N, C-alpha and C positions, 0 to 999 in steps of 0.2 A: 606613297606613304613611307616616311622614313622609319627605319628599324631602330629599336631602342639600343642604346649603348649597353654592352655587357661587360661587367668587370671580370678580369681574368681570375681564375682560381689560384689562390696562393698555395704553394707547396709547404710553406712554413707552418709548423704546428702552433695553433693558437691555444693558449691555456684558458680554461674556463674559469670564470669568477664564481666560486662556489659559496661566496658569502651572501649573494642575493638569492632570495627564494625564487623558485621557478614560477613561471606565469601560471595562473590558475587554468585548469582544464575546463572545457565546457562540458556540462552535464545536462542531460535533458530535464532533470528535475529543477535545475536553476531557473528555467523559464517559468515553470509552474510556481516555484517558490516566490519569485519576484512578483508574479501576478497576484498571488494570494496574500502578500503582505498588506496589512492594513484592513483586510476584510474581516468583518465580524459575522460568524456563522451562528445560526440558531442551533443549539445543541439538541441532539435526539434524546428522547427519554429511554435510557437503557436500564433503568432500575428494575422495570417489570421483567425484562428479558433476563437480567442477572438473577433475579429472585426465582424465576421459573427454572432456569438451568441449574441453579444451586440446589434446588429441592428435587430435581428430576433424577431418577435412577432408572437405568435400563440395562437389560442383559444384552440387547442388540448393540453391536458396535458399528454395523453397516446400515445406512439409511439411503434410500433413493430419493434425492431432493427434487429432481425433475428428469425429463427425458435425456438430458445431457450430463447430469451430475449425480454421482454416487459418492456419498461420504463413507470412507472405509474405516476411519478412526473417529468415532463420534466425540469422545472426550477431547481429543486434540483439536478437532474442528471448532468446537464450542469455545475452548480456551483461547485459541488464536484469534478467532473472529471477535470475541468479546473484548480482548485486549486491543485489537485494532479499532473497533468501534468506540471504545471509551477514550482512546488516545486522540482520535481524529473526529470526535463527535461534531456533527453538523457540516463537515466538509463534504461537498457533493461527490468528490472523487471516491470516497469510501462508502457511498450510499449502497452499492451492491452488497457489501459485506453485511450491512445492517439489514437489508432486505432478505438476504439468505438466512440470517438468524430468525427473522420473523417467520419466514416460510417453514423453516425447520420446526419452530415452536408450533405452528399450525398443524403440520403433519403429525408431530408427536402427540399433540392434544387429541386429534381425530382418531389416532390409533388406540389411545387409551380408553376412549369412550365406546 
């Protein structure tokens, strides 16, 4: 099998053409973004969750969500998860955020009764 020809390294300094934009970097999200373009998702009904958490007041800031998850800042958790769920409503990638909010509502409702 013949070896490929190798160009010798030039010692001359080559100036870069800074007028051209650099090639785009690959990012993992690009693959998912391209796959999701054109898809229509059925949005989740977040109004009920928003209403519940808007009217909910609690002195507790920590809540045990499940055996592996403890919420240490309840208002921040609710605010960030609601923002994510509203922004990406219907996208299956964000379904765990939606399900965590539903589970939290169930736990808080059971503790109130």
